[in-house]
C-alpha positions in Angstrom: 78.7 123.2 130.2 75.3 123.6 131.8 74.3 120.6 133.9 71.1 118.6 133.3 68.2 119.7 135.5 67.6 117.5 138.5 64.1 116.6 139.6 62.9 119.2 142.1 65.8 121.6 141.5 65.4 125.4 141.0 67.2 127.2 138.2 69.3 130.1 139.3 69.9 133.1 136.9 72.3 135.8 138.1 72.0 138.9 136.0 74.6 141.7 136.1 73.7 145.1 134.6 76.7 147.0 133.3 75.8 150.6 132.8 77.6 154.0 133.0 76.2 157.0 131.0 78.1 158.5 128.2 81.2 160.1 129.9 84.0 159.4 127.5 85.2 162.7 126.0 83.2 164.6 128.6 86.1 165.5 130.9 87.6 163.2 133.5 86.9 164.1 137.1 84.6 163.8 139.0 81.9 162.8 136.5 83.9 162.3 133.3 85.9 159.4 132.0 87.2 158.5 135.5 83.7 157.4 136.3 84.0 154.7 133.6 87.6 154.0 134.6 86.5 153.1 138.1 83.8 150.8 136.7 86.4 149.1 134.5 89.2 148.7 137.0 87.0 148.0 140.1 84.3 145.8 138.5 84.5 144.8 134.9 88.1 143.6 134.9 87.8 141.7 138.2 84.5 140.1 137.1 86.2 138.9 133.8 89.1 137.7 135.9 86.9 135.6 138.2 85.1 134.0 135.3 88.4 133.1 133.6 89.9 131.7 136.8 86.8 129.6 137.5 86.9 128.3 134.0 90.4 127.0 134.6 89.1 125.3 137.8 86.3 123.7 135.8 83.6 125.6 137.7 80.7 126.9 135.6 79.8 130.6 135.9 76.7 131.0 133.8 76.3 134.7 134.3 73.8 136.7 132.3 75.5 140.1 131.7 73.8 143.1 130.3 76.2 145.5 128.6 74.2 148.6 127.7 75.0 149.8 124.2 76.3 153.1 125.5 78.8 151.2 127.7 79.8 149.0 124.8 80.4 152.1 122.6 82.6 153.6 125.3 84.5 150.3 125.9 85.3 150.3 122.1 86.4 153.9 122.0 89.9 154.0 120.5 90.9 156.4 123.3 89.9 154.0 126.1 93.1 151.9 126.4 95.2 155.0 127.0 92.7 156.3 129.5 92.8 153.0 131.4 96.6 153.0 131.4 96.6 156.6 132.7 94.1 155.8 135.4 96.1 152.7 136.6 99.4 154.6 136.5 97.8 157.4 138.6 96.6 154.8 141.2 100.1 153.2 141.3 101.7 156.6 141.8 99.3 157.2 144.7 100.5 153.9 146.2 104.1 155.0 145.9 103.4 158.4 147.6 101.3 156.9 150.4 103.7 154.1 151.2 106.6 156.5 151.5 104.6 158.9 153.7 103.2 156.2 155.9 106.6 154.5 156.3 108.0 157.9 157.3 105.2 158.2 159.9 105.9 154.7 161.2 102.4 153.5 160.4 103.2 150.0 159.2 99.6 148.8 159.3 98.3 151.3 156.8 101.5 151.0 154.7 100.8 147.3 154.4 97.4 148.0 153.0 99.0 150.4 150.5 101.3 147.5 149.4 98.2 145.3 149.0 96.7 148.0 146.7 99.9 148.2 144.6 99.8 144.5 144.0 96.1 144.6 143.1 96.4 147.6 140.7 99.5 145.9 139.1 97.4 142.8 138.6 94.7 144.8 136.9 97.3 146.4 134.6 98.7 143.0 133.7 95.2 141.6 133.0 94.3 144.6 130.8 97.4 144.0 128.7 96.8 140.2 128.6 93.3 140.7 127.1 94.8 142.9 124.4 93.3 146.0 126.1 90.0 144.9 124.6 87.2 144.4 127.2 84.6 143.9 124.4 86.7 141.1 122.9 87.2 139.4 126.3 83.4 139.4 127.0 82.7 138.1 123.5 85.2 135.3 124.0 83.6 134.3 127.3 80.2 134.2 125.6 81.5 132.1 122.7 83.0 129.7 125.2 79.6 129.3 126.9 80.8 130.9 130.1 78.3 133.8 130.1 75.4 135.2 128.1 75.3 138.8 127.0 72.1 141.0 126.9 71.5 144.4 125.4 69.3 147.3 126.4 68.0 150.7 125.2 70.7 152.6 123.3 71.3 155.2 126.0 69.3 153.7 128.8 66.3 155.8 128.0 63.3 155.5 130.3 61.0 153.8 127.8 57.6 154.2 129.4 57.9 158.0 129.5 59.0 158.6 125.9 56.2 160.3 124.0 56.7 158.9 120.6 56.5 155.2 119.7 59.3 155.9 117.2 61.6 156.9 120.1 61.0 153.7 121.9 61.7 151.7 118.8 64.9 153.7 118.1 66.2 153.0 121.6 65.6 149.3 121.1 66.8 148.9 117.5 70.0 150.9 118.0 70.6 148.8 121.1 70.2 145.6 119.2 72.2 146.8 116.2 75.1 148.0 118.3 75.2 144.7 120.3 75.4 142.7 117.1 78.2 145.0 115.8 80.3 144.6 118.9 79.6 141.0 120.0 78.9 139.3 116.6 75.5 137.8 117.5 72.0 139.1 118.2 71.0 139.4 121.9 68.1 137.3 123.2 67.5 139.5 126.2 66.8 143.2 126.7 67.3 144.9 130.0 64.5 147.5 130.2 66.2 150.6 131.5 65.5 150.9 135.3 63.4 147.7 134.8 60.6 150.2 133.8 57.5 148.9 132.2 54.1 150.1 131.3 51.2 148.1 129.8 49.0 149.0 126.9 46.3 151.6 127.6 45.9 155.3 128.1 49.1 157.3 128.4 49.0 160.6 130.2 52.1 161.0 132.4 51.1 164.5 133.6 47.7 165.9 134.3 47.7 168.4 131.4 48.9 165.8 128.8 46.0 164.6 126.7 45.5 160.9 127.2 46.0 158.6 124.2 46.0 154.9 123.7 49.4 153.3 123.3 50.9 149.8 123.1 52.6 148.2 126.0 56.4 148.1 126.1 56.4 144.4 125.4 55.1 145.2 121.9 58.3 147.1 121.1 60.4 144.4 122.6 58.8 141.7 120.5 59.2 143.9 117.3 62.9 144.3 118.1 63.3 140.5 118.3 63.9 140.2 122.1 62.9 137.0 123.9 63.2 138.0 127.5 63.5 140.8 130.0 63.8 141.4 133.8 61.0 142.8 135.9 60.7 143.7 139.6 58.8 141.3 141.8 56.0 143.7 142.7 55.0 143.9 139.0 54.2 140.2 139.1 52.4 140.9 142.5 55.1 138.8 144.1 56.2 141.2 146.8 56.9 144.7 147.9 58.9 147.1 145.8 62.6 147.2 146.6 64.8 150.2 145.9 67.4 148.9 143.5 69.8 151.7 144.7 69.8 150.9 148.3 67.6 148.1 149.2 65.2 150.0 151.4 61.5 149.1 151.4 59.1 151.5 149.8 57.7 154.2 152.0 54.3 153.6 150.5 51.9 150.9 151.6 51.8 148.1 149.1 49.3 145.3 148.9 49.9 142.8 146.1 46.6 141.8 144.4 47.8 138.3 143.8 50.1 136.2 145.8 52.1 135.0 142.8 55.4 133.3 143.2 58.5 135.1 141.9 59.9 131.7 141.1 57.4 130.8 138.4 57.7 131.1 134.6 55.9 134.0 133.1 55.5 135.9 129.8 54.2 139.4 129.3 51.0 138.6 127.4 50.4 135.6 125.2 51.4 134.5 121.7 54.4 132.5 120.3 56.7 135.5 120.4 55.6 136.8 123.8 58.5 138.2 125.8 59.5 136.1 128.9 59.5 138.0 132.1 62.2 137.0 134.6 61.0 138.1 138.0 63.5 139.6 140.5 63.7 137.6 143.7 63.1 139.7 146.8 64.7 137.3 149.3 68.2 137.0 147.8 68.1 140.6 146.6 67.9 141.9 150.2 71.0 139.8 151.1 73.1 141.8 148.8 71.4 145.2 148.3 70.2 146.0 151.8 72.1 148.8 153.5 71.1 147.5 156.9 71.5 143.7 156.7 73.2 143.0 153.4 76.6 141.4 153.1 78.5 144.6 151.9 77.9 146.2 155.4 79.8 143.5 157.2 82.7 144.8 159.4 85.7 143.2 157.6 84.9 144.6 154.1 86.5 147.6 152.6 85.0 151.0 153.6 84.0 152.8 150.4 83.5 156.3 151.8 86.8 156.8 153.7 89.8 157.7 151.5 93.3 159.0 152.2 94.1 162.4 150.9 95.3 163.2 148.3 95.7 159.9 146.5 92.2 158.6 147.3 93.3 155.1 148.4 90.8 153.3 150.6 92.7 151.8 153.6 90.0 151.1 156.2 87.3 148.6 156.8 83.6 149.0 157.4 84.4 148.1 161.0 80.7 147.6 162.0 77.3 149.2 161.9 77.2 152.8 162.9 81.0 153.2 163.2 81.9 156.8 162.3 84.5 157.4 159.6 87.0 158.6 162.2 86.8 155.3 164.1 87.2 153.0 161.1 89.8 150.2 161.6 92.6 149.3 159.3 91.6 147.1 156.4 92.7 143.4 156.4 92.5 141.8 153.0 92.8 138.3 154.6 89.8 139.0 156.9 87.7 140.4 154.1 88.5 137.4 151.9 87.4 135.0 154.7 84.2 137.0 155.1 83.5 136.8 151.3 83.9 133.0 151.4 81.6 132.8 154.5 78.9 135.0 152.9 79.1 133.0 149.6 78.4 129.9 151.6 75.5 131.6 153.4 74.1 132.8 150.0 74.3 129.3 148.6 72.4 128.1 151.7 69.8 130.8 151.2 69.3 129.7 147.6 69.1 126.1 148.7 66.4 127.0 151.3 64.4 128.9 148.7 64.6 126.0 146.3 63.3 123.6 148.9 60.5 125.8 149.9 59.4 127.3 146.6 57.5 124.3 145.3 57.7 125.7 141.8 57.8 123.1 139.0 60.6 124.0 136.6 61.0 127.2 138.6 63.6 129.9 138.4 65.2 132.3 140.9 66.4 135.5 139.3 68.9 137.7 141.0 69.6 141.0 139.0 72.1 143.5 140.3 74.1 146.5 139.0 77.4 145.0 137.9 79.2 147.9 139.5 78.0 146.8 142.9 80.5 144.0 142.7 83.9 145.5 142.9 83.3 149.3 142.9 80.8 149.6 145.7 81.6 146.3 147.3 85.2 145.6 146.7 85.1 142.0 147.6 82.0 141.4 145.5 83.7 139.6 142.5 85.5 137.2 144.9 82.1 136.6 146.6 80.6 135.6 143.3 83.5 133.2 142.5 83.1 131.6 146.0 79.4 131.4 145.5 79.6 129.4 142.2 82.1 127.1 143.9 79.7 126.5 146.8 76.8 125.8 144.5 78.5 122.7 143.2 77.5 121.0 146.5 73.9 122.2 146.3 72.0 119.8 144.0 68.7 121.7 144.6 70.1 124.7 142.7 71.1 124.7 139.0 73.0 127.9 137.9 72.0 128.7 134.3 71.9 131.6 131.9 68.6 133.2 131.1 68.4 131.7 127.7 69.2 128.2 129.0 66.3 128.5 131.4 63.7 129.8 129.0 64.7 127.4 126.3 63.8 124.5 128.6 60.5 125.8 130.1 57.1 127.1 129.1 55.4 130.2 130.5 52.2 131.5 132.0 51.0 134.7 130.4 50.7 137.8 132.7 49.2 141.2 132.5 51.5 143.5 134.3 50.9 147.0 135.8 53.2 149.9 135.3 56.3 150.1 137.5 60.1 150.0 137.8 62.8 148.8 140.2 63.3 152.3 141.6 62.1 153.9 144.8 58.4 153.1 145.5 58.4 150.8 142.5 56.9 153.4 140.1 58.1 156.2 137.8 58.3 158.9 140.5 62.1 159.0 140.7 62.3 159.9 137.1 59.1 162.1 136.7 58.5 164.5 139.5 58.4 168.3 140.1 62.1 168.6 139.7 62.2 166.8 136.3 58.8 167.6 134.7 60.2 170.5 132.8 62.9 168.2 131.3 60.2 165.8 130.1 58.1 168.5 128.5 61.1 169.7 126.6 61.9 166.1 125.6 58.4 165.4 124.3 58.4 168.6 122.2 61.8 167.6 120.8 60.7 164.1 120.0 57.8 165.5 118.0 60.0 167.9 116.1 62.6 165.2 115.3 60.2 162.6 114.0 58.2 165.1 112.0 61.3 166.2 110.1 63.0 162.8 109.9 61.4 161.3 106.8 62.3 164.3 104.5 65.8 164.7 106.0 66.5 161.0 105.6 65.5 161.2 101.9 68.0 164.0 101.1 71.7 163.3 100.8 72.7 166.7 102.0 70.7 166.5 105.3 71.4 162.9 106.3 74.6 163.8 108.3 72.6 166.4 110.2 69.8 163.9 110.9 72.3 161.3 112.1 73.8 163.6 114.7 70.4 164.9 115.7 69.4 161.3 116.4 72.5 160.7 118.5 71.9 163.9 120.5 68.2 163.0 121.0 69.2 159.5 122.3 71.8 161.0 124.7 69.2 163.5 126.0 66.9 160.5 126.7 69.3 158.8 129.2 67.5 158.0 132.4 70.7 158.8 134.3 70.1 162.6 134.1 66.7 162.4 135.9 68.1 159.9 138.4 71.0 162.3 139.3 68.5 165.2 139.8 66.2 163.1 142.0 69.0 161.6 144.0 70.2 165.1 144.7 74.0 164.4 145.0 75.0 165.6 141.5 71.8 167.3 140.4 73.6 170.1 138.6 75.6 167.6 136.5 72.4 165.8 135.5 70.7 169.1 134.5 73.8 170.3 132.6 74.1 167.0 130.6 70.4 166.9 129.7 70.4 170.5 128.6 73.6 170.1 126.6 72.3 167.2 124.5 68.7 168.6 124.2 70.1 171.9 123.0 72.4 170.1 120.5 69.4 168.2 119.1 67.2 171.2 119.0 69.8 173.2 117.0 70.2 170.4 114.5 66.5 169.8 114.2 65.9 173.5 113.6 68.3 173.4 110.7 66.5 170.4 109.3 63.1 172.2 109.7 64.5 175.0 107.5 65.8 172.5 104.9 69.4 173.3 105.8 72.2 170.8 105.6 75.8 170.7 106.8 76.7 174.2 105.8 74.2 175.7 108.4 75.4 173.7 111.4 78.9 172.6 110.3 80.7 174.0 113.3 78.3 172.2 115.7 78.7 169.0 113.8 82.4 169.2 114.0 82.2 169.5 117.8 79.7 166.7 118.2 81.6 164.4 115.8 84.5 164.5 118.3 82.6 164.7 121.6 79.7 162.4 120.9 81.0 160.0 118.3 78.6 157.1 119.0 76.3 154.8 117.0 77.8 155.1 113.5 74.9 153.2 112.0 72.1 155.1 113.7 70.5 156.2 110.3 69.9 152.5 109.5 67.8 152.3 112.6 66.0 155.6 112.0 65.0 154.3 108.5 63.8 151.0 110.0 61.8 152.9 112.6 60.1 155.0 110.0 59.3 152.0 107.9 57.9 150.1 110.9 55.9 153.1 112.0 54.4 153.6 108.5 53.2 149.9 108.6 51.9 150.3 112.1 49.7 153.3 111.3 
């Protein structure tokens, strides 16, 4: 139950963004289904556990959680329960092997950490069984109980401002909305713009040789899809300097906001009764958690992510301090880490309280959006930190934790005109469109044109509808922003290139068949492969039809 707003208090909206690209049925390790398993076991299950435990304590946890449609699709995959059980069994086998080896070596300290891991993995296995091996169902129950609010996003986390066709943007958003309703039983009020990327209306020319043309702003498509709110980075509201969402470092570019606008105000993107509310990312609290240099996850007692014991991969060491080499890491102490999490939760509540007292915003809101996988996977103690934070906020009357919808339902907004930008490095589109990825975008733009040019006729013919449906799925998968991110980050560039090329090639082959008026017979073998490997979005043709109808009205 959300408490009544106290005079002079500041609403606090914590947004967690659950996203992993489509990896189910694309191998296991290192970038296949085990990627998703790590997110489930390390983050999603612990977060659900914390919310359920605090509910039993009578502590509100009004989280706003974005489950991207491609994640929801994978969580509902009938093969997922067996994959989770396999992954947990593998982890427990590693515990058995490491404990035996460490006991034989007389290393009781590390052996005790292994026993801690056995208890922890056993608890996750019991929890997974207790929720009926159904994470979608557990999240839906928490929403129905008023414990959390669920948001949606673009179908495959496509980078909306760089898509060439308006129809492609609409398809990402409509499929996302449709899939959310299918899984969770209600329409989402909020849409997480992938990478928090936005562009306003005006001339669109992403590369020098692309002829400029006038296009609507992203908010237009959000409104059309029925969304009420989204999240933007603070620098888009001229509230601060861009922060790199994937590391917390300041932009390398000089940034001078044109207006000193508070990030704690209530804003909408444009005017009108259906204008989309813009929840502005708070730069102060963001640095406390994201920053590699001064953020909480870098504290000495916490689990060291990068050091693992071969061959089982168990993490047995602590961060141990700034600049400590992997070879000098100290043995992990779960008790010391838990104490640090409670301390940092109290400090975070104090930071929120300080901001509330200094913001001077009437009916204001502090929005803290993070990748959900930060809590648990990257920062093992993160879920317990969140639980301790919500407990601590009960003693802070200046802060009212609420869901995003609870806040916007009780406030009005000031219209804003926003510039283009994202929450990525330098706050622009450069991490997704650069010399290394420009060729991918040129290929995508040509593919978009071919798909939407052939779609009306293919949709009207019964013998080509199955081909069109799979072409739409492959097009959406090729549009995932993850592939460009991997290439620009450099760590798994070859995987990003391979996955983009795979899905683009699939879509091109299917579209070519449609261009020649050919149906299932011409591409039956490819369809058989894709119906097994990329079996997503079963109702995608309904959204294609809706897009074509909307586009016909718009033009």
